[in-house]
Structures are given as C-alpha cells and as structure tokens.
TIKESE-538021 format. One record per residue (C-alpha): residue number from 1; residue in three letters; x negated, y negated, z negated. Coordinates in steps of 0.25 Angstrom, whole numbers, padded with zeros to 4 digits. Layout:
<mivos>
 vose drense    xx    yy    zz
  NUM    Ala     X     Y     Z
...
</mivos>
This chain:
<mivos>
 vose drense    xx    yy    zz
    1    Met -0084  0250  0128
    2    Gln -0089  0249  0115
    3    Asp -0096  0236  0117
    4    Glu -0082  0231  0123
    5    Tyr -0073  0237  0110
    6    Arg -0084  0230  0101
    7    Ala -0082  0217  0108
    8    Ala -0066  0218  0107
    9    Phe -0067  0220  0092
   10    Glu -0078  0208  0090
   11    Gln -0069  0199  0098
   12    Ala -0056  0203  0090
   13    Tyr -0064  0201  0077
   14    Gly -0067  0188  0082
   15    Phe -0053  0184  0085
   16    Ala -0049  0189  0072
   17    Leu -0059  0182  0064
   18    Ala -0056  0168  0073
   19    Phe -0040  0171  0069
   20    His -0043  0173  0055
   21    Asp -0051  0159  0053
   22    Ser -0042  0152  0060
   23    Arg -0030  0157  0050
   24    Gly -0030  0143  0043
   25    His -0028  0135  0056
   26    Arg -0020  0143  0064
   27    Ser -0006  0140  0068
   28    Pro  0003  0148  0059
   29    Ala  0012  0149  0070
   30    Ala  0011  0155  0085
   31    Thr  0007  0142  0094
   32    Val  0011  0150  0107
   33    Ser  0024  0153  0113
   34    Phe  0029  0168  0118
   35    Asp  0025  0163  0134
   36    Glu  0011  0158  0130
   37    Leu  0009  0172  0123
   38    Trp  0014  0180  0134
   39    Glu  0006  0173  0145
   40    Ala -0006  0175  0136
   41    Leu -0004  0190  0133
   42    Tyr  0004  0196  0144
   43    Val -0003  0202  0156
   44    Pro  0005  0214  0164
   45    Thr  0002  0227  0160
   46    Pro -0014  0229  0160
   47    Asp -0018  0240  0172
   48    Asp -0031  0238  0167
   49    Gly -0039  0235  0153
   50    Met -0045  0224  0149
   51    Ala -0058  0224  0140
   52    Ala -0057  0224  0125
   53    Pro -0064  0211  0122
   54    Asp -0055  0205  0132
   55    Val -0042  0212  0127
   56    Ile -0045  0205  0113
   57    Lys -0048  0191  0118
   58    Gln -0035  0191  0126
   59    Leu -0026  0196  0116
   60    Ala -0033  0185  0105
   61    Ala -0031  0174  0114
   62    Gly -0017  0176  0118
   63    Val -0010  0178  0106
   64    Asp -0018  0169  0097
   65    Ala -0008  0158  0098
   66    Gly  0004  0166  0095
   67    Leu -0001  0171  0083
   68    Met  0007  0168  0070
   69    Gly -0002  0163  0058
   70    Thr  0003  0173  0049
   71    Ala -0011  0175  0044
   72    Gly -0013  0161  0041
   73    Pro -0011  0154  0028
   74    Arg  0002  0146  0032
   75    Phe  0011  0155  0037
   76    Phe  0023  0155  0029
   77    Ala  0034  0160  0037
   78    Lys  0034  0173  0033
   79    Val  0028  0182  0022
   80    Ile  0016  0187  0030
   81    Gly  0003  0189  0023
   82    Gly -0011  0184  0030
   83    Ser -0017  0196  0034
   84    His -0030  0196  0025
   85    Pro -0042  0197  0031
   86    Val -0047  0209  0022
   87    Gly -0034  0216  0027
   88    Val -0037  0213  0041
   89    Ala -0051  0216  0042
   90    Val -0048  0229  0036
   91    Asp -0036  0230  0045
   92    Trp -0046  0228  0058
   93    Met -0053  0241  0053
   94    Thr -0040  0247  0051
   95    Ser -0038  0246  0065
   96    Met -0051  0251  0068
   97    Trp -0052  0264  0060
   98    Gly -0039  0267  0066
   99    Gln -0032  0276  0055
  100    Asn -0020  0283  0056
  101    Ser -0015  0281  0041
  102    Gly -0005  0291  0043
  103    Ser -0010  0303  0034
  104    Tyr -0023  0304  0025
  105    Leu -0030  0314  0037
  106    Ala -0028  0305  0047
  107    Ser -0035  0293  0039
  108    Pro -0040  0297  0026
  109    Ala -0045  0282  0023
  110    Ser -0032  0276  0027
  111    Ala -0025  0287  0018
  112    Val -0032  0284  0007
  113    Thr -0033  0269  0007
  114    Glu -0019  0269  0008
  115    Gln -0016  0277 -0005
  116    Ile -0026  0267 -0013
  117    Ala -0020  0255 -0007
  118    Ala -0006  0260 -0011
  119    Ala -0011  0262 -0025
  120    Trp -0017  0249 -0025
  121    Leu -0003  0243 -0021
  122    Leu  0004  0250 -0030
  123    Asp -0004  0244 -0042
  124    Leu -0004  0229 -0037
  125    Leu  0011  0229 -0036
  126    Ser  0013  0236 -0049
  127    Leu  0020  0249 -0044
  128    Pro  0021  0262 -0048
  129    Thr  0009  0270 -0045
  130    Asn  0017  0282 -0040
  131    Cys  0023  0275 -0028
  132    Ser  0020  0279 -0014
  133    Ile  0017  0268 -0003
  134    Gly  0017  0269  0012
  135    Phe  0011  0258  0020
  136    Thr  0019  0252  0031
  137    Thr  0020  0242  0041
  138    Gly  0026  0231  0032
  139    Ala  0038  0230  0022
  140    Thr  0048  0233  0032
  141    Met  0044  0247  0033
  142    Ala  0039  0249  0018
  143    Ser  0054  0245  0016
  144    Phe  0058  0256  0025
  145    Val  0049  0266  0018
  146    Cys  0054  0263  0004
  147    Leu  0069  0263  0009
  148    Ala  0066  0277  0017
  149    Ala  0061  0283  0004
  150    Ala  0072  0278 -0004
  151    Arg  0084  0281  0006
  152    Gly  0077  0295  0004
  153    Lys  0078  0296 -0010
  154    Val  0091  0290 -0013
  155    Leu  0097  0299 -0002
  156    Gly  0090  0311 -0008
  157    Gln  0096  0308 -0021
  158    Ala  0108  0308 -0015
  159    Gly  0106  0322 -0010
  160    Trp  0102  0318  0004
  161    Asn  0088  0321  0011
  162    Ala  0086  0309  0021
  163    Asp  0074  0315  0026
  164    Ala  0081  0326  0031
  165    Glu  0095  0322  0034
  166    Gly  0094  0307  0038
  167    Leu  0105  0298  0034
  168    Phe  0116  0305  0042
  169    Gly  0126  0309  0031
  170    Ala  0117  0304  0020
  171    Pro  0124  0298  0008
  172    Pro  0124  0282  0010
  173    Val  0112  0275  0005
  174    Asn  0116  0262 -0002
  175    Val  0106  0250  0000
  176    Cys  0106  0237 -0007
  177    Val  0098  0225 -0003
  178    Gly  0098  0211 -0008
  179    Asn  0105  0201  0002
  180    Asp  0091  0194  0004
  181    Ala  0083  0206  0007
  182    His  0072  0206  0017
  183    Ala  0076  0210  0032
  184    Ala  0065  0220  0031
  185    Ile  0074  0229  0021
  186    Phe  0085  0229  0031
  187    Ala  0077  0234  0042
  188    Ala  0071  0246  0033
  189    Leu  0086  0249  0030
  190    Arg  0088  0249  0045
  191    Tyr  0078  0258  0048
  192    Leu  0081  0268  0036
  193    Gly  0096  0270  0042
  194    Leu  0101  0264  0030
  195    Gly  0106  0251  0037
  196    His  0104  0235  0035
  197    Asp  0119  0232  0034
  198    Arg  0124  0243  0025
  199    Val  0116  0238  0014
  200    Leu  0122  0233  0003
  201    Arg  0116  0218  0000
  202    Ile  0116  0212 -0013
  203    Pro  0118  0199 -0016
  204    Thr  0104  0190 -0020
  205    Asp  0102  0177 -0027
  206    Asp  0097  0164 -0022
  207    Ala  0082  0169 -0020
  208    Gly  0086  0181 -0014
  209    Arg  0085  0191 -0026
  210    Met  0095  0203 -0028
  211    Glu  0106  0200 -0038
  212    Val  0106  0211 -0048
  213    Ala  0120  0209 -0053
  214    Ala  0124  0211 -0038
  215    Leu  0116  0223 -0036
  216    Ser  0121  0230 -0048
  217    Ser  0135  0227 -0043
  218    Ala  0132  0233 -0029
  219    Leu  0127  0247 -0034
  220    Ala  0139  0248 -0044
  221    Ser  0147  0252 -0031
  222    Cys  0134  0259 -0023
  223    Tyr  0136  0274 -0024
  224    Gly  0125  0285 -0018
  225    Pro  0110  0281 -0013
  226    Leu  0105  0268 -0017
  227    Ile  0093  0259 -0012
  228    Val  0092  0244 -0017
  229    Ile  0081  0235 -0010
  230    Ala  0076  0224 -0018
  231    Gln  0067  0213 -0013
  232    Ala  0052  0207 -0019
  233    Gly  0051  0194 -0013
  234    Gln  0063  0190 -0005
  235    Ile  0058  0184  0009
  236    Asn  0062  0172  0007
  237    Thr  0061  0168 -0008
  238    Gly  0052  0178 -0012
  239    Ala  0061  0183 -0024
  240    Phe  0062  0195 -0032
  241    Asp  0074  0204 -0034
  242    Pro  0075  0208 -0049
  243    Phe  0068  0221 -0048
  244    Asp  0071  0224 -0063
  245    Glu  0086  0225 -0062
  246    Ile  0087  0230 -0048
  247    Ala  0080  0242 -0050
  248    Asp  0087  0246 -0063
  249    Ile  0100  0244 -0055
  250    Val  0096  0254 -0043
  251    His  0091  0263 -0052
  252    Arg  0103  0264 -0060
  253    Tyr  0110  0267 -0047
  254    Gly  0099  0279 -0043
  255    Gly  0095  0269 -0032
  256    Trp  0081  0266 -0024
  257    Leu  0075  0252 -0026
  258    His  0066  0247 -0015
  259    Val  0060  0233 -0015
  260    Asp  0057  0225 -0003
  261    Gly  0044  0218 -0008
  262    Ala  0037  0215  0005
  263    Phe  0030  0202 -0001
  264    Gly  0036  0201 -0015
  265    Leu  0030  0215 -0021
  266    Trp  0018  0209 -0021
  267    Ala  0021  0200 -0032
  268    Arg  0018  0212 -0040
  269    Ala  0004  0211 -0037
  270    Cys  0004  0196 -0044
  271    Pro  0004  0196 -0058
  272    Thr  0011  0182 -0058
  273    Leu  0022  0186 -0049
  274    Met  0025  0200 -0054
  275    His  0035  0196 -0063
  276    Leu  0044  0194 -0050
  277    Thr  0044  0210 -0047
  278    Ala  0049  0213 -0061
  279    Gly  0056  0227 -0060
  280    Ile  0051  0228 -0045
  281    Glu  0042  0241 -0050
  282    Lys  0056  0248 -0053
  283    Ala  0058  0249 -0040
  284    Asp  0057  0262 -0030
  285    Ser  0051  0257 -0018
  286    Trp  0044  0243 -0014
  287    Ala  0041  0238  0001
  288    Thr  0030  0227  0002
  289    Asp  0020  0223  0012
  290    Gly  0004  0222  0013
  291    His  0005  0212  0023
  292    Lys  0011  0202  0016
  293    Trp  0005  0199  0001
  294    Leu -0007  0208  0003
  295    Gln -0011  0202  0016
  296    Thr -0013  0216  0023
  297    Pro -0013  0214  0039
  298    Tyr -0001  0218  0046
  299    Asp  0005  0230  0045
  300    Cys  0006  0235  0030
  301    Gly  0017  0236  0020
  302    Tyr  0019  0246  0008
  303    Ala  0032  0254  0005
  304    Ile  0030  0259 -0010
  305    Val  0039  0269 -0015
  306    Arg  0040  0274 -0031
  307    Asp  0045  0288 -0025
  308    Ala  0033  0294 -0017
  309    Asp  0041  0306 -0012
  310    Ala  0053  0298 -0008
  311    His  0043  0289 -0001
  312    Arg  0036  0302  0005
  313    His  0049  0310  0009
  314    Ala  0054  0296  0016
  315    Met  0041  0295  0025
  316    Ala  0033  0308  0026
  317    Tyr  0035  0317  0038
  318    Glu  0027  0329  0042
  319    Ala  0020  0334  0055
  320    Ser  0010  0347  0057
  321    Tyr -0002  0336  0058
  322    Leu  0002  0328  0046
  323    Pro -0006  0332  0034
  324    Ala  0002  0339  0022
  325    Ala  0005  0331  0008
  326    Gly -0004  0332 -0002
  327    Gly -0019  0328 -0006
  328    Glu -0024  0316 -0014
  329    Cys -0021  0305 -0001
  330    Arg -0006  0303  0001
  331    Glu -0002  0304  0015
  332    Pro  0001  0290  0020
  333    Phe  0012  0294  0031
  334    His  0021  0300  0020
  335    Tyr  0023  0284  0016
  336    Val  0025  0277  0028
  337    Pro  0034  0280  0042
  338    Glu  0021  0281  0050
  339    Leu  0012  0290  0053
  340    Ser  0002  0284  0062
  341    Arg  0001  0269  0055
  342    Arg -0011  0258  0052
  343    Ala -0020  0261  0040
  344    Arg -0012  0250  0032
  345    Gly -0019  0255  0018
  346    Phe -0032  0249  0023
  347    Ala -0029  0233  0023
  348    Thr -0020  0236  0010
  349    Trp -0033  0242  0004
  350    Ala -0042  0230  0008
  351    Leu -0033  0219  0004
  352    Ile -0030  0225 -0010
  353    Arg -0045  0229 -0010
  354    Ala -0049  0214 -0006
  355    Leu -0039  0206 -0014
  356    Gly -0036  0214 -0027
  357    Arg -0026  0214 -0037
  358    Ser -0030  0199 -0041
  359    Gly -0033  0194 -0027
  360    Ile -0017  0200 -0023
  361    Ala -0011  0193 -0033
  362    Asp -0018  0179 -0033
  363    Met -0014  0179 -0018
  364    Ile  0000  0182 -0021
  365    Glu  0001  0171 -0032
  366    Gln -0006  0162 -0023
  367    His  0005  0163 -0012
  368    Cys  0016  0160 -0022
  369    Leu  0008  0148 -0027
  370    Leu  0007  0143 -0013
  371    Ala  0022  0145 -0010
  372    Arg  0026  0138 -0022
  373    Arg  0016  0127 -0019
  374    Met  0022  0125 -0005
  375    Ala  0037  0127 -0011
  376    Glu  0033  0115 -0022
  377    Arg  0027  0105 -0010
  378    Leu  0039  0108 -0001
  379    Thr  0050  0106 -0012
  380    Ser  0043  0092 -0016
  381    Glu  0048  0088 -0002
  382    Ala  0061  0081 -0001
  383    Gly  0071  0090  0006
  384    Val  0064  0104  0004
  385    Glu  0069  0115 -0003
  386    Ile  0064  0128 -0008
  387    Leu  0076  0137 -0009
  388    Asn  0070  0148 -0018
  389    Gln  0061  0148 -0031
  390    Val  0048  0151 -0026
  391    Glu  0043  0163 -0035
  392    Leu  0033  0170 -0023
  393    Asn  0027  0165 -0010
  394    Gln  0041  0164 -0004
  395    Phe  0052  0152 -0003
  396    Val  0062  0146  0006
  397    Val  0064  0131  0011
  398    Gln  0074  0122  0016
  399    Phe  0073  0108  0021
  400    Gly  0083  0097  0020
  401    Thr  0088  0098  0005
  402    Gly  0101  0092  0005
  403    Glu  0105  0094  0019
  404    Pro  0117  0103  0023
  405    Pro  0113  0118  0025
  406    Glu  0114  0117  0040
  407    Arg  0104  0105  0040
  408    Arg  0095  0110  0030
  409    Asp  0094  0122  0040
  410    Gln  0090  0114  0051
  411    Leu  0080  0106  0044
  412    Thr  0073  0117  0039
  413    Arg  0073  0123  0053
  414    Ala  0067  0109  0058
  415    Thr  0056  0110  0047
  416    Ile  0052  0124  0049
  417    Glu  0050  0121  0065
  418    Arg  0043  0108  0062
  419    Ile  0034  0116  0053
  420    Gln  0031  0125  0063
  421    Ile  0028  0116  0073
  422    Ala  0018  0109  0063
  423    Gly  0010  0122  0063
  424    Thr  0004  0120  0048
  425    Cys  0011  0133  0043
  426    Tyr  0021  0142  0048
  427    Val  0035  0144  0043
  428    Ala  0048  0149  0046
  429    Gly  0063  0149  0043
  430    Ala  0072  0159  0037
  431    Thr  0088  0160  0033
  432    Trp  0088  0161  0017
  433    His  0103  0161  0011
  434    Asp  0109  0155  0025
  435    Arg  0099  0144  0024
  436    Leu  0087  0142  0035
  437    Val  0074  0142  0027
  438    Met  0059  0139  0028
  439    Arg  0053  0152  0022
  440    Phe  0040  0149  0017
  441    Ser  0030  0161  0012
  442    Val  0015  0160  0006
  443    Ile  0008  0174  0009
  444    Ser -0004  0173  0017
  445    Trp -0017  0176  0009
  446    Ala -0024  0164  0018
  447    Thr -0013  0151  0012
  448    Thr -0020  0142  0004
  449    Glu -0013  0131 -0004
  450    Glu -0019  0121  0007
  451    Asp -0011  0129  0017
  452    Ile  0001  0127  0009
  453    Asp  0000  0113  0008
  454    Arg -0003  0111  0022
  455    Ser  0009  0119  0025
  456    Ala  0018  0110  0015
  457    Asp  0012  0097  0022
  458    Ser  0017  0104  0035
  459    Ile  0031  0108  0029
  460    Val  0034  0096  0023
  461    Ala  0031  0087  0035
  462    Ala  0039  0095  0044
  463    Trp  0050  0095  0033
  464    Arg  0049  0079  0035
  465    Gln  0049  0079  0049
  466    Val  0062  0086  0049
  467    Asn  0068  0078  0039
  468    Thr  0065  0064  0045
  469    Gly  0070  0069  0059
  470    Ile  0059  0072  0066
  471    Ala  0060  0086  0067
  472    Leu  0075  0085  0068
  473    Cys  0085  0079  0080
</mivos>
C-alpha cells in the first residue's frame, strides 16, 4: 500500500509540473463543455475502490480541458493572483502535514508561523503593530470578521451586548457604504444580520470614490451605532476613497471605519503607490486577500482589526477541550470563525520570505505599469475608450466611441466574445455605471510585457473584426 501511495504522489507531482510548464501556452479559458466534463468524470456511485495512481490519472485527464487559466499570464477578467510556485510548493507540504491550525496545542508550528506572518503583514502594509489578524478564506470572510468586531463594538458603546443578547431588541446599527462597493461587502452584512438593503448608500464620483460631502451630510442625520465601509481599490477602476477625510468624519460621530482592501490595500507595500492610500491607517479594520497580490494559493485572506479585544470577543469561543487564553503564542481560533481550518500561515510566510519587501513592491509596481501599457495600446486604436484613469492595475473599456449607448454595449459584448474565441487572453464583461464594459485586471506574477503585447494585438484584432461587421450581423 505504501508503494501505491508513493506512486500516487509521484504521479500527482508529474501532472502538477506538466501543468506548470504549460502555463504560458495553455488556453486561458476552458475548452470543453459541461456535457463533455460530465462524461469524462461521471460514473455511478462506486461500489469498489480504484488504485490510487489510477484515481489521480483519471481526475487529471478528466478535468484538464475544463481548467481556467487563472494561474496563467494572460487571464485578465478578474482580480485573481497566479498561485506563485513557492506558495504552491508550501501548500503541497501543508496538505501532507495535515495540521489543524485552530490552536497552538493542535499545531505549534502552524500557530507560530501564522503569528510571524501576521507581524510581517502589518509591517509590509504599514498598519499599527498592535492590530490583530485572522487568517480567513478570502476578503469576503475577512470583511465578515472585521464587521462582526465592528458590530459588537458599536453596540457595546450603546450599552448592548450583542454576543450575549444577539440582535433581537438591539439598537439599530447605521451602516454606510459607497454606492460602488463590492458585492462581497453586502454579502458580509447579510451574513451578520445587518442586511444588504437597509444600508445607506453614499454617492460616488465617476471612478467610484465615496463623496466626502455626501457622507458628511448623511451622517448629520444618523443617530446611534455607526459603521462606515470605505474601499481601497474599486473592483472596476482601482480607485481609492479619500480615507483621511472619511476617517475624521466617521470618528467624529463615534463610528467604526472598515476598509475593503481586497487587492488595493497592497498598494501600501509599494512606495510609489502608497500615496493612493493616504489616511487609510486611521481606519479601525481592513480586509485583504493573500491570493490576490501576494500570489498565495487559494484560499487565503486577512482580517485586520485595530482593537484586538473587539476582534477576539467577536470570534472566540470556549469548550472544555480547547486551551485557555494566555501564553506567548496567540490562539488562532480567537480571530476567525473556524476552529478546524487549513494552515494558511505557511504559504503566507513562504511568499513573504521568498519575495521580500522589495520583491513584493516591484511586482505590484510592474503590474500597474503593465496595465498602463495595455491601456495606452488600446486607446491608440480608433473607437476604443478607457473609462477611467489607470492609477492602479484595473481599468474598464468600451468599444464603439461615438455610437449611441445601446450600440456601444452591443459592440463591446461582441468584441469580448471575439477575444474569448481567439483564445490568446481571457477577458470578460461587467456593468459599470449602467454601461456594459470590458474589465481588465493585471495581477498575476507570471504576466510579462510580451503577454500584454500579445493580448493587445488580439484585443485590437477582435475589435477591428467587429467594427468592420465580421462578427456582427
């Protein structure tokens, strides 16, 4: 049996290396239909087992054509990191080690590594060193954790113990968000019982930045517990809210300021971009992802909270078999909802150790330069319009400049489809201020100038075909 398992590991290793070697020339989109995937993978519920190497072989062969190129260099449709090889290698070991990262006693190695990685993160992001960090699945759960701490704190200030009494009969919590906040924020609010429709939406400018005057006016008529959610890196434009002014206003009203910084918070790690985040350190909590700009494997997010006690009160729980608080090492289960979870600290530690402060800064800066390179190439083509200033790694595009709005939407949709068919790069559509757009994001460690230029050629060619009527009736 040991020989069989070793053979399975070796076979999986071979498939993984082959995939890694093919990143640069694989299709960035899946090339197989649902029916074909089902046919390749489905059998009636097995009565008997299969040899481990055969299981590995069957799965690898069955899913190959259905894998998206999110780990490749020309996937630009979403803000998705590229699973850096160092992080992947450590993730393999993490799976083999099989550590339950919930507590120090369950895995001293995991707990200590996570605590060191948390300190490194605060240093890299220039956030207060007394903040606590919970390692979550991603930014949605990071915001959930941060907002749970916020909910408990602001209700406590109003004399209500939400941990003991829940929300039945609690004072209403005023929640303000920018009108262009990410959907993940509304999901987190829904999970917390704060609702996604009862929030007060604050007007934003053309790039999605919260308007300070509108926030100030809205808060003038708000009474009671208050949470305001700002944004570092708008998902379409990469824009940053004016944190300095927002923080001053929120704290004047005794509120809690949370920042959704799923990818934009990483601008703090790049000296040439840090000015975009001015004042963000005044917030009370921040959510960001490791599997975006740090390039860790999935899943990895960070819930960062200034008030460690509020964080711990919102997340910690007790049982007779769990260790009591205290000791040199913090207990990881005090800062996230899960007790049994993946040891996310190992990959985070490894990526920061491998890239270092300078490597992380250089990568982020390079991605922003590549985004501008692509934008400049596209705007040199007649009929192509970039709808935002490219100040980070994100921008949105419409095709058909000068055409009526409905026609521009039609041309943009057809161009996206044509780009996807060509298969050089992968882009997708989104809605931005009632306009159908192509969203473009550069965030994979593997992307080079050559990838940008090849992709630009493909995008321009697709647009020219559409514009000349080849792809439209």
